[in-house]
C-alpha positions in Angstrom: -6.1 -28.6 -152.5 -6.0 -29.5 -156.1 -7.3 -33.2 -156.9 -8.4 -35.2 -160.0 -12.0 -34.9 -161.0 -11.9 -38.7 -161.1 -11.4 -39.0 -157.6 -14.0 -41.5 -156.4 -16.8 -40.0 -154.7 -16.2 -41.8 -150.9 -12.8 -40.6 -151.3 -13.6 -37.1 -152.1 -16.3 -37.1 -149.2 -13.7 -38.0 -146.8 -11.0 -35.8 -148.3 -13.7 -32.7 -147.8 -14.0 -33.5 -144.0 -10.1 -32.6 -143.9 -9.8 -29.8 -146.3 -12.0 -26.5 -146.5 -11.6 -26.2 -150.3 -10.9 -28.8 -152.9 -10.4 -27.9 -156.5 -11.3 -30.6 -159.2 -8.8 -30.7 -161.9 -10.4 -31.4 -165.2 -8.9 -33.3 -168.3 -6.1 -32.1 -170.3 -6.9 -33.5 -173.7 -3.2 -34.0 -174.9 -2.2 -36.3 -172.1 -2.5 -40.0 -172.0 -6.3 -40.7 -171.1 -5.2 -42.3 -167.3 -3.3 -39.2 -166.7 -5.5 -36.4 -168.0 -6.9 -35.2 -164.9 -3.6 -35.6 -162.9 -2.7 -32.3 -161.1 1.2 -33.2 -161.0 0.6 -33.3 -164.9 -0.5 -29.8 -165.8 0.5 -27.3 -162.7 3.6 -26.2 -160.5 3.5 -24.0 -157.3 7.0 -22.2 -157.3 5.4 -20.0 -154.7 2.6 -19.5 -152.3 -0.1 -18.1 -154.4 1.5 -18.6 -157.9 0.4 -21.4 -160.1 2.4 -21.9 -163.5 -0.1 -24.2 -165.7 -0.1 -25.8 -168.9 -1.5 -23.1 -171.7 -4.7 -25.2 -172.2 -5.7 -25.6 -168.8 -9.3 -26.3 -168.5 -11.5 -22.8 -167.8 -13.3 -24.4 -165.0 -10.2 -25.3 -162.9 -8.8 -21.8 -163.6 -11.8 -20.1 -162.7 -11.9 -21.8 -159.4 -8.4 -20.7 -158.8 -8.4 -17.2 -159.8 -11.5 -16.9 -157.8 -9.5 -17.8 -154.8 -6.9 -15.1 -155.7 -4.2 -17.2 -157.2 -2.0 -15.6 -159.9 -2.3 -18.2 -163.0 0.8 -17.9 -165.3 0.4 -20.0 -168.3 3.6 -21.7 -169.5 4.7 -22.2 -173.3 4.3 -26.1 -173.8 1.4 -28.2 -174.0 2.0 -31.7 -172.3 1.1 -34.1 -174.8 1.6 -37.6 -176.0 3.9 -39.9 -174.3 7.2 -39.6 -172.1 9.1 -37.1 -172.1 6.7 -34.8 -173.9 4.2 -35.0 -171.0 6.3 -34.1 -168.0 6.9 -30.3 -168.6 5.2 -29.5 -165.5 5.9 -32.4 -163.1 8.3 -30.7 -160.9 8.5 -31.6 -156.7 9.0 -28.2 -155.0 10.1 -28.9 -151.6 10.8 -25.7 -149.7 13.7 -24.1 -151.3 14.4 -27.0 -153.7 13.0 -28.1 -156.8 13.7 -31.4 -158.5 12.9 -32.0 -162.2 14.1 -32.9 -165.5 15.2 -29.8 -166.7 16.0 -30.9 -170.3 12.1 -31.2 -170.8 10.8 -28.7 -168.4 8.7 -25.8 -169.4 10.7 -22.5 -169.7 8.4 -20.4 -167.8 8.6 -22.9 -165.0 12.2 -22.9 -164.8 12.1 -18.9 -165.0 9.8 -18.9 -161.9 11.7 -21.3 -160.1 14.9 -19.1 -160.6 12.9 -15.8 -160.0 11.6 -17.2 -156.4 15.2 -18.2 -155.5 14.6 -22.2 -155.6 17.7 -24.3 -155.7 17.2 -26.4 -158.9 18.4 -29.7 -159.0 18.2 -31.8 -162.4 16.8 -35.5 -162.2 16.5 -37.9 -164.9 13.3 -39.0 -163.6 10.7 -37.0 -165.5 8.0 -37.8 -163.4 9.8 -36.0 -160.4 6.5 -34.8 -158.5 4.7 -38.2 -158.8 7.6 -39.9 -157.3 7.8 -37.7 -154.3 5.8 -37.8 -151.1 6.3 -34.7 -149.4 6.3 -34.5 -145.7 7.9 -31.4 -145.2 10.7 -29.0 -146.2 13.1 -31.4 -145.0 11.6 -35.1 -145.4 10.2 -36.8 -148.5 9.6 -40.5 -149.4 10.5 -41.7 -152.9 11.1 -44.8 -154.9 13.6 -43.0 -157.3 17.3 -43.5 -156.5 18.2 -40.6 -158.5 15.9 -38.2 -156.6 17.0 -39.7 -153.4 20.5 -38.8 -154.1 19.8 -35.3 -155.2 17.6 -34.3 -151.9 20.3 -36.0 -149.7 22.8 -33.8 -151.4 20.6 -31.1 -150.3 20.3 -31.9 -146.6 16.8 -33.5 -147.1 15.8 -36.4 -145.1 14.8 -39.3 -147.4 13.1 -42.6 -147.2 13.9 -44.5 -150.2 11.3 -47.6 -150.8 11.0 -50.0 -153.7 8.5 -49.2 -156.4 5.1 -50.3 -154.6 3.6 -52.3 -157.2 0.4 -52.5 -155.1 -0.6 -48.6 -156.2 -2.9 -49.0 -158.6 -3.5 -46.7 -161.9 -5.4 -47.2 -164.9 -3.2 -48.3 -167.7 0.1 -48.6 -166.0 1.7 -51.7 -164.4 1.7 -49.4 -161.1 1.6 -45.9 -159.8 4.1 -44.0 -157.6 3.8 -42.9 -153.9 3.7 -39.2 -154.5 0.8 -39.7 -157.2 -1.2 -41.2 -154.0 -0.6 -38.9 -151.2 -0.7 -35.2 -150.2 -0.3 -33.2 -146.9 -3.9 -32.0 -145.6 -2.4 -30.2 -142.7 1.4 -30.0 -141.2 0.8 -33.0 -139.3 -1.4 -35.2 -141.6 -0.6 -37.0 -144.7 -3.7 -38.0 -146.8 -3.5 -41.7 -148.7 -5.5 -42.7 -151.5 -6.6 -46.1 -149.8 -5.5 -48.2 -147.3 -1.9 -47.6 -146.5 -1.3 -51.2 -145.2 -1.9 -52.5 -148.8 1.7 -51.2 -149.4 4.5 -53.1 -149.7 6.6 -50.8 -147.6 4.0 -49.8 -145.0 5.7 -50.6 -141.9 8.9 -48.4 -143.2 6.6 -45.7 -144.5 5.0 -45.8 -141.0 8.1 -45.6 -139.1 9.3 -42.7 -140.8 6.3 -40.8 -140.8 6.3 -41.1 -136.9 9.7 -39.7 -136.9 8.8 -36.6 -138.5 5.5 -36.3 -136.5 3.1 -37.0 -139.6 0.1 -39.0 -138.8 -1.4 -41.5 -141.9 -5.0 -40.4 -142.9 -6.6 -43.3 -145.1 -9.3 -42.1 -147.7 -11.2 -45.2 -147.8 -10.2 -49.2 -148.0 -8.7 -51.0 -150.7 -5.7 -50.4 -152.8 -3.7 -47.2 -152.8 -4.4 -45.1 -156.1 -2.4 -43.0 -157.8 -4.4 -40.0 -158.9 -2.0 -37.5 -159.8 -0.9 -36.2 -156.2 -3.1 -34.3 -153.7 -1.7 -30.8 -154.0 -2.1 -28.4 -151.0 -2.7 -24.8 -152.2 -1.1 -23.2 -149.1 1.2 -23.7 -146.5 0.4 -26.8 -144.6 
């Protein structure tokens, strides 16, 4: 699993009990300081075993991934500055589908999505992966109405929730549900904090139960957006 190197030690310790290999994602200098180590700002996995990444991906992260046998393909754009120049790799890949703002996506990413047979859906939300909590190939949670409509048009079951203003992220008013979660198995969703602190906790739990998913809390306190917990293999 890919995680920000800024994940708190206590949270990381709990995650390591669930995931055999955790790869810390290091800072990418061009990104705003609060999101420099966020995996969903630096990498896309268009197919199992393949990672498209920012050309200046930190060498430590790259070396760990190569050692595990992943094919690393550098993109053309270096994410930098403010929105929308920071989103070329922010893509929600959900089974055969990919949701992204195609106007600002990296061309290498687009090429690989087409090469791997993904159905590409343009959405105005540039932080597509940040905004989507993926439960399986057929179910997601999002606070973005545009992503919700696009996903439903592709026969994906969607729970649309209001923005969860209790999700914390340094430097911003609040974070995203996708940026604070990630599957650690086919039936377990890790959450970076206490899910009960979320405004939509009840409806989220009901939706998880509908799809046979158990939430796993990584520590007490407010949920934190750490740039997604990205599984590196099929879960």
